[in-house]
C-alpha positions in Angstrom: -37.6 48.6 -151.2 -40.8 46.9 -151.9 -42.0 43.5 -152.5 -45.4 41.3 -152.7 -45.9 37.8 -151.2 -48.3 34.8 -151.7 -49.8 33.3 -148.2 -47.3 30.5 -149.2 -44.3 32.5 -149.0 -43.5 32.9 -152.9 -42.3 36.5 -154.1 -44.6 37.6 -156.7 -43.2 41.1 -157.6 -39.8 42.8 -156.4 -38.7 46.6 -157.0 -35.1 47.5 -158.0 -34.0 48.6 -154.6 -35.1 45.1 -153.3 -33.0 43.1 -156.2 -30.0 46.0 -156.1 -30.2 44.6 -151.7 -30.6 40.4 -152.1 -28.2 40.9 -155.3 -30.6 38.8 -157.3 -32.3 39.5 -160.4 -36.1 39.7 -160.4 -36.7 36.9 -162.3 -34.1 34.6 -159.1 -36.3 36.3 -156.6 -39.7 35.2 -157.5 -38.1 31.8 -157.9 -36.7 31.8 -154.5 -38.5 32.1 -151.5 -35.7 33.5 -149.6 -35.8 31.3 -147.2 -32.7 30.0 -148.4 -30.6 33.7 -146.7 -32.8 34.0 -144.2 -30.7 33.5 -140.5 -32.8 30.3 -139.2 -33.3 31.9 -135.7 -35.1 34.6 -137.5 -37.0 32.2 -139.9 -39.9 32.0 -136.8 -39.6 35.9 -136.4 -40.7 36.1 -140.1 -43.3 33.3 -139.8 -45.2 34.5 -136.5 -45.2 37.8 -137.9 -46.8 37.0 -140.9 -49.4 34.7 -139.1 -50.5 37.5 -136.9 -51.7 39.2 -140.5 -55.9 39.5 -140.1 -59.0 41.7 -141.2 -58.6 43.2 -138.0 -54.9 43.7 -138.0 -53.6 43.5 -141.6 -50.6 45.5 -140.6 -47.3 44.1 -138.7 -43.4 44.5 -138.3 -40.6 42.6 -137.9 -36.8 43.2 -137.9 -34.4 39.9 -139.2 -31.1 39.4 -140.8 -30.0 38.0 -144.3 -26.6 36.3 -145.5 -26.1 38.4 -148.3 -22.6 37.9 -150.2 -21.2 36.4 -147.2 -22.5 39.7 -145.5 -25.0 39.7 -142.4 -27.4 42.4 -143.1 -30.0 43.8 -140.6 -33.8 44.6 -142.0 -36.9 46.1 -141.1 -40.2 44.5 -142.4 -43.7 46.4 -142.5 -46.2 43.7 -144.0 -50.0 44.9 -145.3 -52.2 42.4 -146.0 -55.0 42.4 -148.7 -57.7 39.5 -148.3 -60.5 38.1 -150.7 -63.8 38.1 -150.2 -64.3 35.1 -148.0 -61.6 37.1 -145.7 -58.6 34.7 -146.5 -55.2 36.3 -147.0 -55.2 36.8 -150.8 -51.2 38.8 -150.9 -48.9 40.4 -148.6 -47.1 43.6 -149.6 -44.0 44.2 -147.8 -41.9 47.5 -147.3 -38.1 46.4 -146.2 -35.9 48.9 -144.8 -31.8 48.0 -144.6 -30.8 48.7 -141.0 -27.9 47.2 -141.8 -25.6 50.7 -141.1 -28.1 51.7 -137.8 -27.5 48.3 -136.6 -23.5 48.4 -136.7 -23.7 52.4 -135.1 -25.2 50.4 -132.5 -23.1 47.9 -131.9 -20.4 50.3 -131.9 -21.8 52.5 -129.7 -23.0 49.7 -127.1 -19.1 48.2 -127.3 -17.8 52.0 -126.4 -20.6 52.2 -123.8 -19.4 49.0 -122.3 -15.9 50.2 -123.1 -16.4 53.8 -121.1 -18.5 51.8 -118.0 -15.9 49.5 -117.9 -13.1 52.5 -117.5 -15.8 54.1 -114.8 -16.1 51.0 -112.6 -11.8 51.0 -112.9 -11.8 54.7 -112.0 -14.6 54.1 -109.4 -12.4 51.3 -107.7 -9.5 53.3 -108.2 -10.8 56.4 -106.3 -12.8 54.7 -103.5 -8.9 52.9 -102.7 -7.3 56.3 -103.1 -10.3 57.6 -100.9 -10.1 54.4 -98.3 -6.3 55.4 -98.6 -6.7 58.9 -97.5 -9.5 58.0 -94.7 -6.8 55.7 -93.2 -4.0 58.3 -93.3 -6.1 61.3 -91.6 -7.4 58.7 -88.8 -3.6 58.1 -88.6 -3.0 62.0 -88.6 -5.8 62.2 -86.1 -4.6 59.6 -83.7 -1.2 61.3 -84.3 -2.5 64.6 -83.2 -4.4 63.6 -80.3 -1.1 61.6 -79.2 0.7 64.9 -79.4 -2.1 66.5 -77.5 -2.6 63.8 -74.9 1.2 64.1 -74.5 1.3 67.7 -73.6 -1.5 67.7 -71.4 0.5 64.8 -69.6 3.5 67.5 -69.5 1.6 70.5 -68.3 -0.3 67.9 -65.8 3.7 67.3 -64.4 4.7 71.2 -64.4 1.3 72.5 -62.8 2.0 70.0 -60.2 6.2 70.4 -59.8 4.4 74.5 -59.4 2.2 73.3 -57.4 4.2 70.4 -54.8 7.1 71.4 -55.1 7.8 75.4 -55.6 5.0 76.7 -54.0 5.5 74.2 -50.8 9.2 75.6 -50.6 7.7 79.2 -51.5 5.2 78.8 -48.8 7.6 77.2 -46.0 10.2 80.2 -46.6 6.7 82.8 -46.5 5.9 80.8 -42.9 9.5 80.9 -41.2 10.0 84.7 -42.3 6.9 85.5 -40.4 7.8 83.6 -37.3 11.1 85.1 -37.7 9.3 88.1 -38.4 6.9 87.5 -35.1 10.6 86.6 -32.6 11.6 90.2 -34.0 8.7 91.9 -32.8 8.8 93.4 -35.9 11.9 95.3 -35.8 14.1 95.0 -39.1 17.9 95.4 -39.3 18.3 99.2 -40.6 19.6 99.9 -43.9 18.1 96.3 -45.1 14.7 95.5 -46.6 12.1 95.0 -44.8 10.7 91.9 -43.8 7.2 92.8 -44.6 8.0 93.9 -48.2 9.9 90.6 -48.4 6.7 88.6 -47.5 4.6 91.0 -49.6 7.3 89.6 -52.8 6.7 85.8 -51.8 2.6 86.5 -51.5 3.0 87.6 -54.9 5.4 85.0 -55.8 3.1 82.0 -54.6 -0.3 83.5 -56.6 1.6 83.9 -59.3 2.9 80.3 -59.3 -0.8 79.4 -58.4 -2.0 80.9 -61.6 0.2 79.9 -63.8 -0.2 76.4 -62.2 -3.6 76.6 -62.9 -3.1 77.9 -66.5 -1.1 74.7 -67.1 -3.7 72.8 -66.1 -6.6 72.9 -63.1 -5.7 70.5 -60.4 -9.2 70.2 -59.9 -9.8 68.6 -63.6 -7.8 65.7 -61.8 -8.9 65.6 -58.8 -12.5 66.7 -58.5 -13.3 66.6 -62.2 -14.7 68.7 -65.3 -18.0 69.7 -63.5 -16.4 71.2 -60.3 -13.7 73.0 -62.2 -15.9 74.9 -64.6 -17.8 76.0 -61.5 -15.1 76.8 -59.9 -13.9 78.6 -63.5 -17.0 80.8 -63.9 -17.0 81.5 -60.1 -13.6 83.2 -60.6 -14.5 85.1 -63.7 -17.4 86.5 -61.5 -15.4 87.9 -59.2 -13.2 89.7 -61.7 -16.4 90.7 -63.7 -19.0 91.1 -60.8 -21.4 93.0 -63.3 -21.6 89.2 -65.6 -24.3 87.0 -64.4 -22.9 83.6 -65.2 -25.6 80.9 -65.3 -24.5 77.2 -66.2 -26.6 74.2 -66.6 -25.1 70.6 -66.1 -27.5 67.6 -67.3 -24.8 65.1 -67.5 -22.9 63.3 -64.5 -19.4 63.2 -64.0 -18.5 59.5 -64.6 -20.3 59.8 -68.4 -17.8 62.0 -69.5 -15.1 60.2 -71.3 -11.8 61.2 -69.8 -10.2 62.4 -73.1 -12.6 65.2 -73.8 -12.6 66.9 -70.1 -9.9 68.8 -71.1 -11.5 69.4 -74.5 -14.4 70.8 -72.8 -12.9 73.1 -70.5 -10.2 74.6 -72.9 -13.0 75.6 -75.2 -15.2 76.8 -72.5 -12.2 78.6 -71.2 -11.6 80.6 -74.6 -15.2 81.0 -75.2 -15.8 82.4 -71.9 -12.6 84.8 -72.1 -14.1 85.7 -75.4 -17.3 86.9 -74.1 -16.2 88.6 -70.9 -13.7 90.5 -72.7 -15.1 91.3 -76.2 -18.9 90.6 -76.0 -20.0 93.6 -73.8 -22.6 91.2 -72.3 -24.3 91.2 -68.7 -25.3 87.4 -69.1 -23.4 84.5 -70.1 -24.4 80.9 -69.9 -22.5 77.7 -69.8 -24.9 74.4 -70.7 -23.5 70.4 -71.3 -25.6 67.9 -71.7 -25.7 64.6 -73.0 -27.8 63.0 -75.9 -27.5 60.2 -78.3 -24.2 59.4 -77.0 -22.7 62.4 -77.8 -22.0 65.5 -75.4 -23.5 68.9 -76.2 -22.2 72.2 -75.3 -23.6 75.1 -75.8 -22.1 78.9 -74.5 -24.3 81.8 -74.9 -24.3 85.6 -74.3 -26.5 88.7 -74.9 -23.5 90.5 -76.2 -22.5 92.9 -78.9 -22.2 90.1 -81.1 -20.5 89.9 -84.8 -21.0 89.7 -88.5 -20.1 85.6 -89.1 -19.3 86.0 -92.9 -16.9 88.7 -92.0 -15.4 86.4 -89.4 -14.9 83.6 -91.9 -13.0 85.7 -94.0 -10.9 87.2 -91.8 -8.3 84.6 -90.5 -6.6 87.0 -88.2 -9.9 87.1 -86.1 -10.4 83.8 -86.0 -6.7 83.2 -84.5 -7.3 86.0 -82.1 -10.8 84.7 -80.9 -8.7 81.3 -80.9 -12.0 80.0 -82.4 -9.0 78.2 -84.9 -7.7 76.1 -82.0 -11.4 75.7 -80.5 -12.5 73.6 -83.9 -9.1 71.9 -84.3 -8.9 70.4 -81.1 -12.9 69.6 -81.2 -12.4 67.8 -84.9 -9.7 65.9 -83.7 -12.2 63.9 -81.8 -14.9 63.9 -84.9 -16.7 66.2 -82.8 -18.8 69.7 -84.9 -18.0 73.2 -84.1 -20.7 76.1 -84.8 -20.9 79.7 -84.4 -24.4 81.7 -84.6 -23.6 85.7 -84.3 -24.9 88.8 -86.0 -24.3 92.4 -84.6 -26.6 93.1 -81.7 -27.9 89.3 -81.3 -25.4 88.0 -78.7 -23.1 84.9 -79.7 -23.8 81.2 -79.6 -20.8 78.8 -79.7 -22.0 75.2 -79.8 -19.7 72.0 -79.7 -21.2 68.6 -80.6 -18.9 66.0 -79.2 -19.5 61.9 -79.7 -19.1 60.1 -76.5 -17.1 57.2 -77.9 -13.9 59.2 -78.7 -12.6 57.9 -75.8 -11.5 54.8 -77.0 -8.3 53.6 -77.0 -6.0 56.2 -79.9 
């Protein structure tokens, strides 16, 4: 659409397209200034755009709306000014584009965008609520598992104490009585009966087995002397069984800084890891390090053995179960800890555990 204006905003020319758009004849348009159908809030925009025309900037553009036949129509005007010899605006030519369809599309797109954004906000809020709910359920499960483990450890502690204090003491008393009786008989047993020496051997073996079972259920030193002493005694026993392995320990932490619930976790992990290292790695040196840094316990168990392929381990569930790795990982994750294994063929193995010290909070 093309039209021309005088500086006083009177139309002097309008082409057919312009006339069709405004639904008027050329003579009707030329007699009208168009101010009657331009929206009031856009009239000032048209006025200011025309006022900006000068010799340095003879072109300008503006968007404005018109009310035509009860319908609001969007237009874009590109003005070009023509000047007389004195530099005053003589005439203005405007090229006009109908933007109504584009504006309707933009309006629909904004509406659709707002709708989708609201859907996204609603869905995000729903997912956040679900995530929070799952987090609470996960926390409840962790607390339940932790309580279950605490109950199991309490039962083990009770059974171990009963084995040690009751059965062990009774067997020891019987052994002492038999030894005394044998001494009184000058070592002579009644013919045709099991020798006292054999009976004493059976009793000694039974006492040792009772102590072994009690120690396996829960070492008494863990409650009596603490984790650090228990770990030292455990590695010393392993050294007696595997004298070719050099066990190195480094504990940069005080017993009182180890949360009580974490002691059995650390002990079980060390117990399982050292058992794997002694039986499967072929190592001649195993180190155990326990330190405290930034409110977390850091446990490292390293050996210089044959190592293994980590990727194969991750794809072999039986291997995970056979080495007790899943059990170790579960114990640690229940207390919000992290578990990591680094290894490779002929590169040894390093097991690292990170446990937050706040894990001793009430469960």
